[in-house]
C-alpha positions as CSV (number, residue, x, y, z in Angstrom):
1,M,23.5,14.7,-25.9
2,N,22.0,11.2,-26.2
3,Q,18.3,10.7,-25.7
4,L,17.2,8.9,-22.6
5,R,14.8,5.9,-22.5
6,Y,11.4,6.5,-20.9
7,V,9.8,3.2,-20.1
8,Y,6.0,3.1,-19.7
9,A,5.3,-0.6,-19.0
10,V,6.7,-4.1,-19.2
11,C,4.6,-6.7,-21.0
12,R,4.8,-10.2,-22.2
13,P,5.5,-10.3,-26.0
14,F,2.3,-9.4,-27.9
15,E,1.5,-9.4,-31.6
16,A,-1.4,-7.0,-31.8
17,A,-0.6,-3.7,-33.3
18,L,-1.1,-0.5,-31.3
19,Q,-3.0,2.4,-33.0
20,A,-0.9,4.1,-35.7
21,D,-1.2,7.6,-34.2
22,L,-0.2,6.6,-30.7
23,V,2.8,8.6,-29.3
24,G,4.4,8.9,-26.0
25,V,5.7,11.8,-23.8
26,G,6.6,14.8,-25.9
27,G,5.0,13.2,-29.0
28,A,7.8,10.7,-29.4
29,P,7.1,7.4,-31.2
30,L,6.9,4.3,-29.2
31,K,9.4,1.4,-29.4
32,Q,9.5,-2.1,-28.0
33,L,12.7,-3.5,-26.5
34,A,12.5,-7.3,-26.0
35,H,14.8,-9.2,-23.6
36,G,14.5,-12.4,-21.7
37,G,10.9,-13.1,-22.8
38,L,9.8,-9.6,-21.7
39,V,9.1,-6.5,-23.6
40,A,9.7,-2.9,-22.4
41,V,7.5,-0.3,-24.1
42,L,9.5,3.0,-24.3
43,S,10.1,6.2,-26.1
44,H,13.1,8.5,-26.3
45,V,13.1,11.7,-24.2
46,P,15.5,14.6,-23.9
47,P,17.9,14.6,-20.9
48,E,17.3,18.3,-20.4
49,D,13.8,17.4,-19.3
50,F,14.2,13.9,-17.8
51,G,17.7,14.0,-16.4
52,Y,17.6,13.7,-12.6
53,E,17.9,17.4,-11.7
54,P,15.7,18.7,-14.6
55,F,13.0,16.2,-13.8
56,K,13.1,17.0,-10.1
57,A,12.6,20.7,-11.0
58,H,9.8,19.9,-13.4
59,L,7.8,18.2,-10.6
60,E,7.2,21.7,-9.2
61,D,5.4,22.6,-12.5
62,L,1.8,21.2,-12.2
63,D,1.0,21.8,-15.9
64,W,4.1,19.9,-17.0
65,V,3.4,17.1,-14.7
66,S,-0.2,16.9,-15.8
67,E,0.8,16.8,-19.5
68,T,3.4,14.1,-18.9
69,A,1.0,12.1,-16.8
70,R,-1.7,12.2,-19.6
71,A,0.8,11.0,-22.2
72,H,2.0,8.3,-19.9
73,Q,-1.6,7.2,-19.1
74,S,-2.6,7.2,-22.8
75,V,0.2,4.7,-23.6
76,I,-0.9,2.4,-20.7
77,A,-4.5,2.6,-21.8
78,A,-3.7,1.7,-25.3
79,L,-1.6,-1.2,-24.2
80,T,-4.4,-2.4,-22.0
81,T,-6.6,-3.0,-25.1
82,V,-4.1,-5.4,-26.6
83,T,-2.3,-7.0,-23.6
84,C,-2.0,-6.9,-19.8
85,P,0.7,-4.4,-19.2
86,L,2.6,-3.9,-16.0
87,P,2.7,-0.1,-15.6
88,L,5.8,1.5,-14.3
89,R,5.9,4.7,-12.3
90,L,5.7,8.1,-14.0
91,G,9.2,9.2,-15.0
92,T,10.9,5.8,-15.1
93,V,14.0,6.6,-17.2
94,F,17.2,4.8,-18.2
95,R,20.3,6.2,-19.9
96,D,20.2,3.8,-22.9
97,D,18.9,0.5,-24.2
98,S,21.5,-1.3,-22.2
99,G,20.1,0.1,-19.0
100,V,16.6,-1.1,-19.9
101,R,18.0,-4.6,-20.7
102,T,19.8,-4.7,-17.4
103,M,16.6,-3.8,-15.6
104,L,14.7,-6.6,-17.4
105,E,17.5,-9.0,-16.6
106,D,17.9,-8.1,-12.9
107,E,14.2,-7.9,-12.2
108,G,13.1,-10.5,-14.6
109,E,11.9,-13.1,-12.1
110,Q,9.8,-10.6,-10.2
111,L,8.4,-9.0,-13.3
112,R,7.3,-12.4,-14.7
113,A,5.6,-13.2,-11.4
114,L,3.7,-9.9,-11.5
115,L,2.7,-10.4,-15.1
116,A,1.4,-13.8,-14.3
117,R,-0.7,-12.3,-11.5
118,I,-2.3,-9.7,-13.7
119,D,-2.6,-11.9,-16.9
120,G,-6.1,-11.7,-18.3
121,R,-7.2,-9.3,-15.6
122,V,-8.0,-5.6,-15.2
123,E,-8.3,-3.2,-12.3
124,W,-11.6,-1.6,-11.2
125,G,-11.8,1.2,-8.6
126,V,-14.7,1.5,-6.2
127,K,-15.3,4.5,-3.9
128,V,-18.0,5.1,-1.3
129,Y,-18.9,8.6,-0.1
130,A,-21.1,9.7,2.8
131,E,-23.2,12.7,1.9
132,P,-25.4,14.0,4.7
133,V,-28.9,14.7,3.5
134,E,-30.8,17.6,5.2
135,P,-34.6,18.0,5.0
136,A,-35.8,20.9,2.9
137,G,-35.5,24.1,4.7
138,A,-33.4,22.6,7.5
139,A,-30.3,24.7,6.7
140,A,-32.5,27.9,6.7
141,A,-34.2,27.0,9.9
142,A,-30.8,26.4,11.6
143,D,-29.8,29.9,10.6
144,R,-32.7,31.3,12.6
145,P,-32.9,29.5,16.0
146,A,-35.6,30.8,18.3
147,S,-33.3,30.8,21.2
148,G,-29.8,29.7,22.4
149,R,-31.4,26.5,23.7
150,D,-32.9,25.8,20.3
151,Y,-29.6,26.4,18.6
152,L,-27.8,23.9,20.9
153,R,-30.6,21.4,20.3
154,M,-30.3,21.7,16.5
155,R,-26.5,21.3,16.7
156,R,-26.8,18.2,18.8
157,T,-29.4,16.7,16.5
158,R,-27.3,17.3,13.4
159,R,-24.2,15.8,15.1
160,Q,-26.2,12.7,16.1
161,D,-27.5,12.4,12.5
162,A,-24.0,12.7,11.2
163,D,-22.7,10.0,13.6
164,R,-25.5,7.7,12.6
165,L,-24.8,8.2,8.9
166,W,-21.0,7.6,9.4
167,A,-21.7,4.4,11.3
168,R,-24.1,3.2,8.6
169,A,-21.5,4.2,5.9
170,E,-18.7,2.3,7.5
171,S,-20.9,-0.8,7.8
172,F,-22.1,-0.5,4.2
173,A,-18.5,0.0,2.9
174,Q,-17.1,-2.9,4.9
175,Q,-19.8,-5.3,3.6
176,L,-19.4,-4.0,0.0
177,H,-15.7,-4.5,0.1
178,T,-16.1,-8.0,1.5
179,D,-18.5,-8.9,-1.4
180,L,-16.3,-7.4,-4.1
181,A,-13.1,-8.9,-2.8
182,A,-14.8,-12.3,-3.0
183,R,-15.4,-11.7,-6.7
184,S,-11.8,-10.5,-7.3
185,A,-8.4,-12.2,-7.8
186,A,-7.0,-9.6,-5.4
187,S,-8.0,-6.4,-3.7
188,R,-6.3,-3.4,-2.2
189,L,-7.5,-0.7,0.2
190,H,-6.2,2.8,-0.4
191,P,-6.3,5.6,2.2
192,P,-9.5,7.6,2.0
193,Q,-9.1,10.6,-0.3
194,N,-8.8,14.1,1.1
195,P,-11.9,16.0,-0.1
196,A,-9.9,19.3,-0.4
197,L,-7.6,17.6,-2.9
198,S,-10.0,15.3,-4.7
199,R,-12.7,18.0,-4.9
200,A,-15.3,15.1,-4.6
201,E,-18.4,15.8,-2.6
202,G,-18.9,14.0,0.7
203,Q,-16.6,12.1,3.0
204,N,-14.7,9.2,1.4
205,V,-15.4,6.0,3.3
206,L,-14.1,3.4,0.9
207,N,-11.3,3.8,-1.6
208,A,-10.5,0.4,-3.0
209,A,-9.0,-1.4,-6.1
210,Y,-10.0,-4.8,-7.3
211,L,-8.1,-7.1,-9.7
212,V,-10.8,-8.8,-11.8
213,G,-10.7,-11.2,-14.7
214,R,-11.8,-9.7,-18.0
215,S,-14.4,-12.4,-18.3
216,D,-15.7,-11.7,-14.8
217,S,-15.9,-8.0,-15.2
218,E,-19.5,-7.8,-16.4
219,E,-20.7,-9.6,-13.3
220,F,-18.4,-7.5,-11.1
221,V,-19.8,-4.2,-12.6
222,E,-23.4,-5.4,-12.2
223,C,-22.7,-6.2,-8.5
224,V,-21.5,-2.6,-7.9
225,E,-24.3,-1.1,-9.9
226,R,-26.9,-2.9,-7.7
227,T,-25.6,-1.1,-4.6
228,K,-26.0,2.4,-6.1
229,D,-28.9,4.4,-4.5
230,Q,-29.3,1.5,-2.1
231,E,-28.6,3.6,1.0
232,P,-29.8,7.2,1.3
233,G,-26.8,9.6,1.9
234,L,-24.3,7.2,0.4
235,R,-22.8,7.4,-3.1
236,V,-21.0,4.6,-4.8
237,E,-18.6,5.4,-7.7
238,L,-17.1,2.8,-10.1
239,T,-14.1,3.5,-12.3
240,G,-12.3,1.3,-14.8
241,P,-11.3,-0.9,-16.4
242,W,-7.7,0.1,-15.9
243,A,-4.3,-1.5,-16.2
244,A,-3.4,-3.1,-12.9
245,Y,-1.7,0.0,-11.4
246,S,-2.6,-1.0,-7.8
247,F,-1.1,-4.4,-8.3
248,S,2.1,-3.6,-10.1
249,D,4.5,-4.0,-7.1
250,P,5.4,-7.1,-5.2
251,D,3.6,-6.1,-2.0
252,S,0.3,-5.2,-3.6
253,G,-2.7,-7.5,-3.4
254,T,-1.1,-9.7,-0.8
255,G,-1.9,-10.7,2.7
256,E,-5.5,-10.7,3.8
257,E,-6.5,-8.5,0.9
258,A,-5.6,-11.2,-1.6
259,R,-7.9,-13.9,-3.0
């Protein structure tokens, strides 16, 4: 049975060579398919894994999904060092080269517009977490209230402290987002992460992505770094630079979030 085409990203034509040992999903070598002034970076994958029904079944296998996602991400990361790739979704597969060309032809205008948006830019992620800070021995004291009245008073005090921290965290996150968005070509607010899924400590208050020019990235990073440890009980995390995952569809980085 013929191999399918797994497409990682669409780029403008680029001359720089990728690292010699870079491979795609399943260890397959990478290929470039050029059409209409665009380049699709792809590899061949077996239909018994990436046909519609097999792929759907594989999505139930977390180990398989993780391995595929790592291979996908490694290709995107390598492309980001030599160009500004437009990442495609995990598992974007076509029957043959003709199908890839048809995609580039049919979506060419939109793809070129998106590539123009991200040209010379990378994505940075910024998260803010609220982490309640208890005085030393507070937890132990709470376990041994002198009376029922003391217990209720302790609970009320802790709830008030948490409310004040949350209000402060929201104000801090809103101001930080405003400052960072002003330094970005576009920004996007993602839903707060579920702590049970992310396994991150604290309550996620801000989960945002920023599209920043490569030449402006140092100043952007310095701006974020200055906010760290600025507010007790709040943690700021910076990740990147990444390919522009959050800005790879027509509706991303538009409206009031765009700059």
